[in-house]
C-alpha positions in Angstrom: -4.5 -7.0 22.7 -3.4 -3.4 22.1 -6.1 -0.9 21.4 -6.1 1.2 18.3 -8.5 3.7 19.9 -7.7 4.4 23.5 -10.5 3.4 25.8 -12.3 1.2 23.2 -13.5 -1.9 25.0 -12.6 -5.3 23.6 -16.3 -6.0 23.1 -17.1 -2.6 21.7 -19.2 -1.8 18.6 -17.9 -0.3 15.3 -20.3 1.5 13.0 -19.5 2.0 9.3 -21.3 4.5 7.1 -20.5 4.5 3.3 -20.9 7.9 1.7 -21.0 8.2 -2.1 -20.9 11.9 -3.0 -23.4 13.3 -5.4 -21.7 14.8 -8.5 -22.5 18.4 -7.4 -20.6 18.1 -4.1 -16.9 18.1 -3.4 -14.6 16.4 -0.8 -14.4 19.8 0.9 -18.2 19.8 1.3 -18.0 16.4 2.8 -15.2 17.3 5.2 -16.9 20.4 6.4 -20.2 18.8 7.1 -18.7 15.6 8.7 -16.4 17.7 10.8 -19.3 19.6 12.3 -21.2 16.4 12.9 -18.2 14.6 14.5 -17.5 17.6 16.8 -21.1 17.4 17.9 -20.8 13.7 18.7 -17.5 14.3 20.6 -19.1 17.1 22.6 -22.4 15.5 23.5 -21.6 11.8 23.5 -18.1 11.3 24.8 -19.6 10.7 28.2 -22.4 8.5 26.9 -20.6 5.7 24.9 -18.7 7.4 22.1 -15.1 6.3 22.1 -13.6 7.6 18.8 -13.8 7.5 15.1 -12.3 8.4 11.7 -13.3 9.3 8.2 -11.4 8.0 5.2 -11.7 8.8 1.5 -11.3 6.2 -1.4 -7.8 7.0 -2.8 -8.5 5.1 -6.0 -5.7 2.6 -5.3 -6.6 -1.1 -5.4 -4.0 -3.5 -4.1 -2.6 -6.0 -6.6 -1.3 -8.0 -3.6 -4.5 -8.0 -1.6 -7.1 -8.4 -4.2 -8.4 -11.7 -5.6 -10.7 -10.4 -8.3 -8.2 -10.2 -11.2 -5.7 -7.5 -12.2 -6.4 -4.2 -10.4 -7.3 -1.0 -12.0 -8.0 2.4 -10.4 -11.2 2.5 -8.5 -14.0 4.5 -10.2 -15.0 5.6 -6.7 -11.7 7.6 -6.2 -12.5 10.9 -4.5 -16.2 10.1 -4.4 -16.6 7.4 -1.7 -15.8 7.9 2.0 -16.2 5.8 5.0 -17.3 7.3 8.4 -16.3 4.8 11.0 -17.1 5.3 14.7 -16.3 3.3 17.9 -18.9 2.9 20.7 -19.1 1.1 24.0 -22.5 -0.4 23.0 -24.9 -0.3 20.1 -27.5 1.1 22.4 -25.2 4.1 23.1 -24.9 4.6 19.4 -28.6 4.5 18.8 -29.3 7.0 21.6 -26.8 9.4 20.0 -28.8 9.4 16.8 -31.9 10.4 18.7 -30.2 13.6 20.0 -31.9 16.8 18.9 -28.4 18.4 18.3 -27.4 15.4 16.1 -30.3 15.1 13.7 -30.0 18.4 11.8 -26.3 17.9 11.3 -26.9 14.3 10.1 -29.4 15.6 7.6 -26.8 18.0 6.3 -24.5 15.1 5.6 -27.2 13.0 4.0 -27.8 15.8 1.5 -24.4 14.9 0.0 -25.1 11.2 -0.4 -25.9 9.7 -3.7 -26.5 6.3 -2.1 -28.7 7.4 0.8 -27.3 5.9 4.0 -27.0 2.5 5.5 -25.0 2.4 8.8 -23.9 -1.1 9.7 -22.7 -2.1 13.2 -20.0 -4.6 13.7 -18.9 -6.3 16.9 -15.1 -6.0 17.4 -13.3 -9.3 17.1 -9.7 -8.1 17.0 -7.7 -4.9 17.0 -4.1 -4.1 17.5 -1.3 -1.7 16.9 2.0 -2.4 15.2 4.9 -3.7 17.4 7.6 -1.3 18.5 11.0 -2.1 16.8 12.2 -4.0 19.8 9.0 -6.0 20.1 9.1 -6.8 16.4 12.6 -8.1 16.7 11.7 -10.2 19.7 8.6 -11.6 17.8 10.8 -12.6 14.8 13.3 -14.3 17.1 10.5 -16.2 18.9 9.0 -17.3 15.5 12.4 -18.5 14.3 13.0 -20.4 17.5 9.5 -21.9 18.1 7.4 -21.8 14.9 
């Protein structure tokens, strides 16, 4: 299994925060506050279980090919909903990071933006993988044609 986040263990934990911006805040507000928070986590928790993470914003696009709930329309959460996803060695490591004195004030600054409060859900990793290289993709296709 190839790792998407270098150093992320096969049995690691992924946490997902869903942020819905209050109308009076902008994406720039979110980016600034989350950047400061993430820098803090990288600085103070890279040696205590933090492996990596990313933040993504709802683009408004809904896949016609990947959705099973009827014809798609643009999401009404476009530019308003973000996911903050982090990767940890263990859930205990994650929880300890939240108890940090340096973390809490920055976390509160992000929560001020949230229309939906906050619920952070932890997931156990089942699978992750990166795309094949062009040569590996060609070999995989040949193997499928021959053996599948």
